[in-house]
Structures are given as structure tokens and as C-alpha cells.
C-alpha positions, -999 to +999 in steps of 0.1 A: +795-010-134+795-048-126+819-059-100+831-095-103+835-113-069+868-131-063+870-168-064+876-168-026+845-148-020+825-172-041+839-202-023+829-188+011+793-184-001+791-217-021+766-234+003+729-229-001+723-198-022+687-207-027+663-229-009+643-247-036+608-261-029+594-286-037+620-312-043+600-327-072+576-311-096+542-328-094+519-321-123+482-329-120+481-347-153+449-345-175+447-351-212+443-321-235+447-298-205+475-273-196+491-284-163+508-260-140+529-261-108+553-238-090+589-236-078+596-215-048+631-200-046+642-184-013+674-164-010+693-177+022+722-153+018+730-116+024+737-111-013+716-109-044+714-143-061+709-148-098+692-180-111+684-198-143+659-227-147+666-253-174+647-284-185+655-315-205+624-309-227+621-272-234+594-275-261+571-293-237+573-268-208+570-231-203+589-215-174+582-180-162+605-164-152+633-187-163+660-163-151+659-137-124+676-121-093+664-128-058+672-102-032+684-112+003+658-130+024+631-127-003+613-154-023+606-157-060+578-179-074+585-196-108+555-209-127+561-241-147+534-250-173+533-283-192+517-281-227+484-300-231+492-337-239+472-358-263+484-391-248+492-403-213+527-416-208+531-453-202+526-460-165+522-423-159+560-421-157+581-392-168+618-389-176+617-351-177+639-331-153+645-296-143+677-279-132+678-247-111+712-230-112+721-201-090+751-178-084+759-149-062+750-120-085+779-096-091+773-061-078+753-041-103+740-071-122+705-068-137+681-094-150+689-085-186+726-091-178+720-128-169+733-151-196+741-188-198+778-180-196+774-169-160+764-204-149+792-223-166+811-246-142+846-234-145+875-239-120+868-218-089+833-206-099+805-212-074+775-225-091+748-241-071+725-266-088+692-282-078+677-311-098+640-316-098+622-347-112+588-345-129+561-366-114+526-370-129+497-374-106+460-380-115+442-347-117+407-359-108+407-394-093+373-412-098+350-410-069+339-443-054+306-457-067+279-454-039+264-486-028+227-491-038+206-509-013+190-541-026+155-532-013+141-498-010+109-496+010+103-459+005+070-447-009+087-433-040+102-467-047+069-485-043+052-461-067+079-467-093+076-504-089+038-503-092+041-482-123+065-506-139+042-535-131+012-518-146+032-508-177+044-544-182+009-559-176-013-532-193+011-517-218-015-513-245+009-495-268+029-528-271-001-552-272-015-566-304-052-560-312-061-596-303-044-593-269-060-559-262-094-574-269-087-602-246-078-579-217-109-558-222-131-590-222-116-600-189-123-566-174-159-569-185-162-604-169-149-592-136-172-562-133-203-583-122-183-601-095-172-568-081-208-555-081-221-586-064-194-584-038-205-548-029-242-559-026-234-589-005-245-616-030-211-633-027-194-641+005-157-645+008-145-681+003 
């Protein structure tokens, strides 16, 4: 049997049924990806507290659980998931909001007994409300581009530079037949000089 609390009892317990954290819902926004964050509800009273979570855009978000009962001194975690978005909002700004309503649960109330009627603001009823804004934050901010030194004197860099110079000067795959013949002739002309240098017939100038 459910016992309804009197209006006076409700008024005495009207302040802070639930502590709601955080004050804003910050979603790590990323295109085509499901985004999730959490709401922490802590019962600050000595009575069971029933709650309901609403949103201005129910088709865009999934809330689990969206209703429940929190026992005295305990905490309930509510998972809020935003469906994957194909486009980013202009300026990464959102007008979406959430509302957490809570009441002192009548004695004997179960989760299946919670309806929207229980949270109607009528004269004398104690309904606590917490409004939460939706804020989009960048999921993975780009990392800064590392600075590349202008000159690299490492052996690996020297080898790469020499290889590039050789490829540009002796890239036979890109040379025409006439040019290739010219390069070979120059090599043949230089061979006697190198041989005479070894035998001492030529002295350095």
C-alpha cells in the first residue's frame, strides 16, 4: 500500500532531495560517433527519493535509467547517450537541455509506480528540479605539429641527401639515350686522369 505524504511533510523536505552532478552535460563531440556522459544523483535525505530525467530533444538522446528511486545516502548513475551526428552544430553550440525532477517517494512506491503525474507542480506539492545545459567539447583536439630542424647533420640525413643528389645527377631511368651516352663518355675520359693520379704522373695544381 502506498502512503501519500502530507503537504506539510513535503514542504519540510523541499530543499535538496538530490545532489546533481555535474551542473552541465559535456559531450565529447565527434562526427558519426555515439557520445556518452553521466549524471550522478545523490540522495541527501533520510527518505527514498524518486526521480525522472527529461530532455528537450528526446529523439536525439537516450537516458538510462530515465526514472528511478534513490535510497537514503546512496548514489545513482544515469547514463546519457547522444546519437551519432552527421553534422557539427554551428559554432559547436547546443540549445539542448535536460531536467532532473525529484520528489520524496511515498512509502511503498516502486520504480514501476513512477509516472509523469507524480512530478506535476500542483499547489503544495514538493517537486525539486535541476536544469542542465548541453555543452559540446572537441573529442580529440589536434596535436601540435612538431618543429622540424632546418638542418640535420645526422649520418642518416647525410646518406639520404647523397642518395637524392646521385639520383638527380645519375638517374639513368629518366635520361634520354643521347644524355646517357654523354655521361658514359665523360666517365671514360676521367678514367685515365684517375689512373695517372695514382701513378704520380700528375701532381696536384
